[in-house]
N, C-alpha and C positions, 0 to 999 in steps of 0.2 A: 460267362459262367454265372453271372448274377441272376440270370433268368431261371436257373435250374433248382435253386435251393429249396423251394417250398413244395416240390412235387413228390417228395418221398413220403409224405404223410399218409399215402394210400398203400404203402408197402409193408410196414412193420406189423400192422394189425392182422392182416389176412394170413401172414406167415405164422403168427402166434395162435391163430384160431383154427388151424387145420386139425389139431388134436381134439379141440373142443367139439368140432362138428362131427368128428368120427365117433365120439362118445354118445352122440345123439342117435346113431344109426343102429339097426339090428345087426347082430354079430355076423349073420350069414352074408350081409351085403358089404362088410368092411373090406374084405379081401379084394373085391373088384372095384372099390370106390375111388381109387386113385385117379383113374381116367375120368370118371364122372365128375369128381370134384374139380379137377383142372378144367374140364369143359365148362362147368358152371362159372368158374372164375373168368375164363376167357370170354364167355358171353357177356358177363357183367362189364368187363373191360371194354368190349366192343360197344356196349350200350353207353358207357360213360364217354367213350371216344366220339361216337356219333352225336350224342346230346351236347358234348362240348363244342363241336363245330357248329351246331345249330344255335346254341345259346350264347355264343360269343358276342353276338350283336346286341349288346346291352344298351347302355346309355352313354354314348361318346367315350367309351373306354372304361367307364365305371361300372362295376358289377355289384351284385347283392340284391336282396328283395326290395329295399327302399329305392335303389336305382331304377328297378323295373317299375315300381309304383309311381315314381316321379315322371317317368316316361309316359306311362298310361295317363296320368293326370293332365299332362300337357295336350293330350289329344281327345280328352273327354272330361266333362265337368264332374269328376269324382273327388276333386280336391277339397279337403276340409281345413286347409291351412288358412290362417288369418291374413288380412291386409294384402290380398292379391288384387291386381289391377289389370285392366285391359291393355295398358301400356306394356306390361310384361310380355305379352304375346308378340310384341314387335322386336324382341331380342333376337339376334341373328342365330343363336343356337337353341331357340325355343322349340322349333318344329323339327321333326325327324324327316330326313330325306328331302324331297322336292318341296320347297315352300309354296309353290303354286298349286299344289294338290288340294282339291276341295276337301273339307272335313267330312268324315263319315257321318251318316244320319240313319243308321240302322235302328230297327225297333228295339233291339236289345240294349243299345247304347242309350236311347231315349228313356227306356224303362229304368235303367240303373241310375241315370242322372236325375230322374224325377223323384225317386224314393230315397229318402235320407237313410233309411235303415240298411239299404243295400250298400251305400257308401260306408256306413259305419262297420258293416260286416266285412267289407274289403279291408278297412283299416285294421280290424282285429286279426284277419288272416295274415296281413303283412307283419304286424307286430309279433305274431306267433313265429313266423319264419325268422325274423330278426332275433327273437329271443332264443330260438334253437341254435342259431349260429353263435351267439354269445355263450350259450351253454356248452357248445363245442369247444370254445376257448378254455373252458374249465376242465372238461373231460379228456380232451386230446393229450395235453401234456402228461396227465396222470397215467393213462394207459400206455402211452408211447415210451416214456422213461421206465415205468415199472416193468413192462414186458422186456425191455432191452437188458436191464440189470438182473432180471430173474435168471438169466443164463448162468449166473454164478452158482445157482442151486442145481442146475442141470449137469454141468460138466466143470468140475473145479480145477482139474490139472494142478493140484496142490493148493488151491485157494478155495476153500469151502466156507461159505457164509451161511449163517442161520437166516430164517425168514425175517426176523426182526432187524438184522443187520442189512439185509437187502432193502427193506423199507426205509431204513435210515439213510442209506446211500442214495436211494431214489429221491428222497426229500431234499438231500443236500444238492443234488444235481438240479432239481426244480428251482430251488432258491437261486442258484447261480444263473439259471436260464432267465428268470424274470429280472434279475439284477442287471443283465446285459441289455435289456430292452431300450434303456435310455440312450444307447449309442446310435440307435436308428437302424432301419432295415438296410440301408446302403452300406454302412460300415460293418454291420454284423455279417451281411451276406458275402462280403469280400473274404471273410474267414470261412464261411460255411460252404461256399460254392466248390472249393477243391474237395471238401469232405464228401459232397454229394457225387462228384465225378468218380471218386474212389469207390464210393458205396455202389453206384450203379454198375461200375466195371466189375466189382467183386461179385455181386449177385448174378450178373450175366455170365461171368466165367464159371462160377459154381454151378449154375444151372446147366451150362453146356457140358461140364464135366460129369454131372450126375446122369444126364440123359445118355451120354456115351458109355459111361461106366456101368450103370445099373440096368437100364431098359430102353434101348433106342426105339422100341416099338410104341413108346408112349405117344408118338406123334399121331397115332390112330385116334387119339382123343378128340381130334378135330371133327370126327364124324358125329352128327346129331343122333346117331343110333344109341349112343351111350346115355344121352340125356333121357331119352324115352325109357330105356331099360332101368335107369336109376330111379325114376319116379314110379315106374310100375312095380318095383321091388320094395321101395321104402314107403310110398304113399304118405301118410300123415307125418311120419318122422322125417321124410325128405322135405316136406313143406316147412316144418318147424326149423329144419337145419338152414333154411334160407336166411333166417335171422342172423346167423353167423357168416353165411356166404357173402352177404352184402358188404361185410367189412372189407372185402377185396377192393372196393371202390371208394371207401371212406377217405376223405381228404380232397376228392375232386370238387366237392362243394366249396372248398376254400379257394379254388382257382377263380371262381366268379367274383367273390368278394375281394380278391387280390388283384383284380384287373386294374385298379387305380395305381398299383405299384409298378406294373409292367405293361408293355404294349401287347396287343392281341396277337400280332404276328410272332413275337418272341415266344409266347406261351404255346401257340400252335406248333412251332418248330421244335421246341424243347420237349413237349409232351409226345408229339407224334413220331418224331425221329429218334428220340433217345429214351425217354422214360418208359413209354409203352412197350417197346420191344424187350427191354430189360425185364420188365415185370412178367411178361408172357413166358420168356425163357426160364426165369426163376421158378414160376409155378410149374412149368413142365419138368424141371429138374427135381423139385420136391416130390412130385407125383411119381417120377421114375424111381426115386430112392425108397418111397413108401411101398412101392409094389414088391420090393424085395426085403423090406425091413418093417413089417407090419407092427412090431412091438414098439417101434419108436414114434408112435402116433402122437403122444402128448407134446413132444418137443422136436418135431420133425425138422424145423429150420436149422437149429443149432447142431443137431446130430447129423444132418446131411452135409455139414462142412467138413472137409478133410482135416485130419489131425494136425498137420504141419502149419496150417494157416488159420487155426481156430482163433487164437488170441488176437492176431491182427484184424480178422473180420469182426471179432467181438468188440474191439475198440472202435472200429469204424461204424458198427451197428449202433453203439451208444451215441456216438456223435451224430449219426443220421437221425436217431430218434429225437435229439434236441432240435435238429433242423425241421423235422416234421412238426414238432410242437411250435416252432417259430412261425410256421406257415399259418396256422390257425389263430395264433395270437395276433399276428399282423392283420388277418382278416377281421378279427374282432374289433381292432382299433378302427378299421375302415367302416364297419357297420355302425359303431357307436358315433363316429364323426357324422355319418349321414343322418342318423337318428337325431343327433343334437342340432344339426343345421336345419332340419325340417320340423323342429319343435317337439320331438317325441322323447327327448332324453334331457335330464338336468344339465345345467351348465358345468362343464369340466374344462380343465386346462388341456389344450391341444397344442402339442409341440411339433412343428414341421421340421423334420430331421434332414431334409435334402433341399438344396437350392435348385436342383434341376428337375426333380420329380415331385410335383405338388401333392400327390397322393400318399407319400411316405410320411407317416405321422407316428407320434408316441403320446399316449395319454397316461400320465402317472397314476391317477386315481384308479382307473380301470386296471392298470397293470398290477397294482398291489392287491386289489380285490380278487382278481383272477388267481394270484399266487396263493392267497389265503384259502380260497375255496378249493383249489387244486390240491393243496396239502391236506385239507380235511378229507377229501375223497380218497386220496392215496392212503392215509393213515386209517380211515374208517373202513374201507373195503378190503384193501390188501390182497385183492384177487383180480387178475386181468379179465377173467371170464365175466364177473359181475359188472365191472366197468365197461367191458366191451358190449354188453347188452344195452347199457344206457347210451353208449356212443352210437351204436347202429341205429337205434330208434331216433335219435336226434338228427343224424345225417339223412336218414330216409324221409323224415318229415320235411326237412329243408328242400330236398329234391321234389317231393310231392307238391309243395307250395310253389316252388319255382316253375314247375310245369304248368300249374294253373295260371300264374302270372304271364308266362310266355304265350299261353293261349289267348289271353286278353291283348297282348301286344300284337299278335298276328291279326286279330280282328279289328282293333281300334287304331293301332299305330301303322301297321303295314297295310291296313284297309283291305284285307282279303275277305272273301265271303265267310259268313259265320260258319259254314259247313267245314271250311279248312281248319278253323280254330277248334271246332268240336272234334273233328277227326284227329287232330294232333293231341287233344286232351284225352280222348278215349284210348288212343293207342298207347301213349306213354303211361297214363294212369293205370291201365290194365297191368302193364309190366311192373310198375312201381308199387301198385296196390298189393300184388302178391308178396313182395318183399316187406312192405310196410305192415301187412297183416301178420306176417311171421315175426316181425320185430315187436309188435304189440303183445304177442304172446309171452314176451320176456319181461313184461312189466313187473311181476313179482320177484324176478331174479335180477334186480338191479336196474331195470328199465325205468323205474319210477324216479330215479335221480334226474334224468334229463327232463322229465315232465315237471318235477318240482323246480328245477332251475329255470326252465322256460316260464313257468307261472310267476316266479319271483320277478324276473326281468320284465315280463310282459305287464305285470301289475305296476311296476315302477314307471314304465313308459306310458301306460294308459292314464295313470293318475297325473303325471306331469302334463300330458297333452290335455286332459280334461280340465285341470286347474287353470292352465294358461288360456284355454278357450273360453272358460267362464269369465276370466278376468278381461279378456279382449271384448267379449260381448258387453260387459259392464262399462268399459271405456267407450264403446260405440253408443250405448244408450245414454251415457252421461256427458258426452262431449258438448262443448260450448257452441252455441249457435253463433254464426258469423254476424248475424244481425245485432247481437248484443255488443260486439266489439265496435261495429260501425256507429252505433248510437252513442258510444262513449267518446268518439272523436279520435283524432291522431294521437292525443296525449294519453288516451285510455283512462282518463280521470285520475292518473297517478303521476308521480315524478319520474321522468325519463332521464336516467343517469348515463354518463358516457360508458361505452363498451358494447360488446356483443353478447347476447344471451342465447345459448344453444339449448333448446328444450327438447329432451329426448322422450319419445313415446312410440308405441307400436301402431299408432293411427297413421294411415296414409292420406287421410282426408279429415278435415275438421280440426277443431282446437281441443287439445286434451284438457281434462279437468284439473290436472296438476297446475296448469297455468293460472286458472282462476283462483285455485286454492292458494297459490303463492301470492298473487297480487292482492288478494283479499286480506291476508294476514300481514303482508309487508307491502304497503302501497307504493312500491317503487320498482322500476324495472329498467332494463338497458335500452339505449336508443335504437339499436338494431336487434331484432328477434328473428331467429331461425329455428323452425320446428324440424327436428331431425328424426327420421324414421329409418332405422337400420333393419333390413329384412332380408330373408333368404327366399329365393324363388326356386321352383322345382326343376332346375337345370344344373348340370355339373359345374359350369363356370359362366361368369359374365365378363365380357370384354371390358378392359379398363375405360375405353371411350364410351361405353354404354352404361357405366356404373351409376352415374349421378343423374337424378331427375330433379330439376330446379323449377320452382314456381313461385308465384306471389299469392299471399294469403289475403291481404287487404289492399286497398288503393295505395298508390305510391307514397303519400305523406306518412303512412303508418310505419313504413320501413320494416315490414314483416314478411318473411319468406318461408318457403318450405323446401327441404332437401330430403330426398329419398335415396338412400344408399343401398344398392342391390348387390347381393352376393349369391353365387351358386353354392350348392352343398359341398363342392369340391374346392372352392376358392379359399385362399389364405386371407383371413382377416387379421392381419398383423399390425403391430404398432410401428408404423414408419415415421412417427413423430412429425408428420407433415400434413395431417388431416386439416388443420386450421388453414394453412396456406392454400391447399387445394380447394377448400370450401370457399374462401374469399375470391379466388380466381373464378370459380364456377358461378358464383352469384354475380360477379362483375360482368362476366360474359353474358349471363342471362339478361341483365339490365340493358346491355347494348343490343342484344338480339331482339328483345321485346320492343325497343325503340325503333328498330329498323323495320319492323312489321307494320302493315297498315293498321290503323286504329280500328278496334271492333266497334260495331254499332252500339249506341247507348242502350242499356237495359236496366230495368229495375230489379232484376234477379240478383240478390246478393251473393248467391252461390257461384256466379260467374267469376268472382275474384278468387275463388278457391277451387282449383281443379285443373286449370290450364298449366300443364307441366311441359318442360322441354328437356331433351337429353343433352347434357353438357359434357363434353370431353374435358378431362383434366389437362389435356395437352392443347386445348384451344387457346387462341390469342385473346386474353382477357382485356387487353388495352392498358394494363397497369405495368408500371416499371418496377421490377423486383430487384432488390439489392440486399446483399448480406449485411446484417447488423453486427456492430461491434459487440462481442460477448460482454465486455465490461460496460457497455452502454445499454441501459434498460430502456425498453420501448414502452414500459408501463408508466404512466404519468403520476398517479397517486404515490406519495412517498411511502406510505404504509405497505402497499402492495409491492412496491419496488424492493423494500427491505425483506419482506417475506419471500419473494421470488428469488432473490439473491441467496438467502440462507438455504432455501429448498434445493436450489441447483448445486450449492456447495456440498450439501449432505447426500444428494442423489445425483452424482455426475452421470450415471448411466441413463437416467431419465431426462436429462436436459434435452430440450427440443431445439430444432434448427430455428434460429431467429432471423427473420427477414423483414425488410421494410418495404411497404408498398407505397408507390408514389404515382400520381397522375402525370401523364405526359404533358408537355407544353400545350397551351391553349390552341385548339384547332377549330377553325370555323365550321368544320363538318360535324362536330359534336354538339348535340343539343344542350343548351344550358341546364335544363332540368336533369338530363342524364348525368352531366358533369357534377352537378350539385349532389345527386344521389351517390355517385361513386366517391365523391369527396367525403361525405358522411360515413360511408362504409369504411374507407381507409382510416379516418379518424377514430372510428369505433374500434377497429382492429388495434390501433396504436394504444388505446386506453386499456385494452385487455379483453379476454374471452372467459366467460363463465359457463360451466356445464351444469344444467339443471336436470336432474332425473327424479323419478318417483321411487320412494321407498315404501312399498305397499305391504299391507297386512290383509290377507284374504280370509274371510270367515263366512261360514254358511249361515243363512238366515235362520231365525228361531223356528220358523214353520217348516224347515227342511226335514227330510227323512233322516233316520238314524244312519243309513248307509252313506248319504251325501255328507252328513256331518263328519263321519269318520274319514271319508275320502278327502274333504277339504280341510277340516280343522286338525286332523291328525297326520294323515299320510302326506298330503301336499305341503302342509306347513313344515313337516320334518324335512322333506326334500328341499324346500326353498331355503331353510335355515342352514343346511349343510352343503349346499352347492356354492359355486363361485358367484359372487355378486355381479349384477349387470355392469356396474362401473368398471370392474376388473376385466371382464370379457370385451368391453368396448374400448379398453385402453385409455380411459379418461384420467388425466393427471389429478392426483388427489388434492393438490393445493387449489385447484380451480373447480372443485366439485361442490355442488349444492344439492342436497337431497331433500325432497319434499315428502313428508310422511302422509300416507293415505291409507284409509281402511276401506276395504271392499266387502260389501255384504252381497253374496251371490246366491 
């Protein structure tokens, strides 16, 4: 039952839009329109059904525009993400299908890889699609709930509400809906799934009843003859009506973004065997009812319900509208998570609500922003027709962009001939273009809302991506040359104090400028230095045994290492309070692995010390003996730090970390004395304590920059950076061990 709850988002809107479409048609064609309208709905359902089966092969179960983009980037050099390495391509889930398949080298691929403007254009298209989905998360709850409660104005049965009271009731339901999100998809769906089963059973039964009772001949609408006759009579009005007809499949775009929450097979079965037949029978029943009750056009769905079961169906319809809203809200969370992981969205708090399904998440900031915007649209428009126009344009744009990305997947990922990709694109774009052009005609009648919302979210994502990219380029240009460190000697010309210093930066190679800035102003540093780079790669997940890349930055006496921690955009970057221990084990394993390899030939190239990385599994045998430390016994030697650590743990018991003690095994003749000495220094440094050094950066545009660039960097990006979560929080760095180095970037 858990798999069914989000499929109803494509039901409520088309039922409410029947009357609206009728009002767009000439009077002489309305009497025979019932069959034509149902036929159009049927064709659209078939289109969504076939495209769903075709598009289900997204990115290892994860759907959405960014999932498709990441899949394309892994098979073509379209990626504009920073700190990507050739070692990332060795990940087991990096390539799609057979790993031995040679990469495609078509002229189209080479052209797109060569021209940066084409890659930028692709990014903008992807951002537009993601922004439209986020806009759906605002519009869908408004139209879904508003259309459901508006039945109280259609048929009161003793309960007649004014329009203002209906709006107030819809707002109350919406506030409750968004307040329930923190329980998570799994817990909420347990309540919603029975509602959807009742809802689907109700509309199926009502559809069968209406067909038998009013007009059994409605089954003739299967004939394409009525489609031809419909357009021959209505012409331009019929084409414009397609902007409302497409609402019969709205909600299906949420399926692809929701793939991370459910398996592909469960979605296929639930949609193909349950949801789809119920929708078709319901449309058939409404058409049969309207063929005998043409005056009931504006409210055909509720008026087609038999008197005795009106109120039970009304209650179920309202609950189903909430479930339909839940579907797109969940999809919005998935899209924002992907955007955040790939560097296109500001840092937000991501709460994983299920221990069994990694894709089930909740984002508090996005949830409340969606609620505020949804309430504004509900109160501002107060009309399902206007909101429906905006909703249809947003959904059709997402499908249009998804088709384009699927054509690229066919060409570059599946490595089919470019003719297949073009044929797929032309065929579906022709069909979707007809409906998209009709939806664009509704821009003055509410369609502008989806465009405005998409522009706002697209601007936020582009500004964040642009600012981070400029900052990364500045780090690359100003990174410290390794030769400078080698000339200073193992002591670095400063005092080396006991302990481990973890220096965080986005650089996967080279020495970050915050390190030189720190030692210049405070000429002392830890005995052991580890440069940490936490990055996301364009794959859904990274296996735990492939997560850590360990290397040496300088020769052995310097005791300087590099650790690259890799995550997929679907991975959980949670605070397991065990990162320090895993890091020590990984570095110890690397030291022993390096000693076991044959020595490399001598070279004068200083870069040879920085760049050799090894994949270290956290489950590897590090050669260290691990024992639990007594909570009352501090493993930090300096008395001041011991007192501070004890008081911090007492005030924050939920943040106390697992204390372990590392020890070297008894002397073994097989272990090299130099390796043993290095491991001993590593263990002693861990006993002394670990400090986390991060950069606290201020980014400003150069004085010679254009006005537009100054606005983007100094105003927009600065605002986003100040109001999003700090890097130390997202990295789960303990506050007591944090050292922030202030930096000003002029880009």
